[in-house]
Phi, psi and omega in degrees: 000144175244135177232130179232151175255118182264110186279153168282171178225159169238150171261105177288336179209136178209112175240138177257118189276309180194173178258133182273167180295332181276004177095343177283167178244138171281133183228165165231121184217145169251117186248145185223121173285151185226169184277052172229125193227148157269146180251125185239128179245141182234133173227145179298141180204169181285325181237166174274125175222152182222134175238130175215083187303334184286342182253129181269059177222161178291154179303320184295337180275348183282132181300328179295321177295318179298325178296318180297316180295320181294319179295319178300315180292317184298324184260003183054037181273143176254009180281155177240182179195145170261120186243129177236128181247120175261103187282133171230339180279125179302145182271142177068032186248356184081020182256359173075022184302316181294318179292321178296318177299317180298316179297319180292327175296317177300315182289321181293317179288330174302322178282313183298319183271359178054051183274337179059033174283142178274175184297322180298318178294319179294323178296320179296321176293317181298328181297337178284344182265325182177155187294331182275345187298315180303323179303318184289344172291325181272307181073187182077222179246124185218152168268126179247129181229182188061234177270009182112359186264349174269110189248127176237115178298142178240166174304135182295140177279091193271149171056037178250141179243138182242146168254119178260134176237117180250112185279013176062036172235145183255118181254131180288121178298319180301316180297317181299312183291329178293336184255004181288142179254142181258115180238155180288125174222155176274073188298321183297314180296318184293313181293334179294331176301317182287314181297321177294321177297320178295322181301325182254009184048047183263100185295328180291319179295316179298317180298321179294323184272354182303135184202145176214107181299331184293343175299333179300335178270310192282328184298329180282324185275334183232090184297344178298327186292309176297329177298314180295318179301313181296319182289324176298316180292320179295331181278355175121002179288146180289330177203158177220135187209146171286140178266130178057227180268009178084174019258000183289139176242140179237149173244145181259131175228166184267352181202163177296322180297318178296319179297319179296323178296320179298314182298321180299327180281340190252004189309124178220137177293331184275000179239145166261135182233144181226143170251120185223156177258163172290158183127229178096000000 
């Protein structure tokens, strides 16, 4: 049996540059894996099967199942696998759970089936499944460009603790991107604040440079999100930002103790909250 932990991610920075002719969007993003995981187990079997009790969708609709089929086709493998996903990452939260699961399936089956594909080959396969999948093959802290598939590793954002607030609403990524407006910004200068901060593990610089253009869409349509951002900052977070297309909002703190104090101030029945570290 093979067991892998599929981490969630945060977007410390996300700018949408323009829309391409193929319908995708060019972006510049700094992505960070975190210590919140789905647990995926793989066992050898005659056919490919997938169980994920937490999701009310057919196996064939699950991106992780599609990843297994794509890898099987790409390698002309006749091997099968029984795949079980224990979900812990909230769905529709902008945390990349589906893409992370798909990436972990590629890596897990690569090991189970003894295919010996390298990370670059797995990333090329993953890009056919979704723009975030190649990032999860690498993990850590990375700069993502083009549609998100050009990945450049950055210095890891070490010893940082985040407070995640999930307001239990599912926001459609397609809807958010369809409504994004393109305005002139000095994107290169702005993202450099974050990359320079990462280079020196400067939490204040990274916090200052945090940005997400997609908030321009979601903050107006979902008032819960600006409310959470304001309350995180009032409770002591250095910065608060929506991750990806939402709905999860994260606050940055310098220690686990500080994160715990923030959570104590914010307790709400209508929110799920997590304290997680950078890494993953």
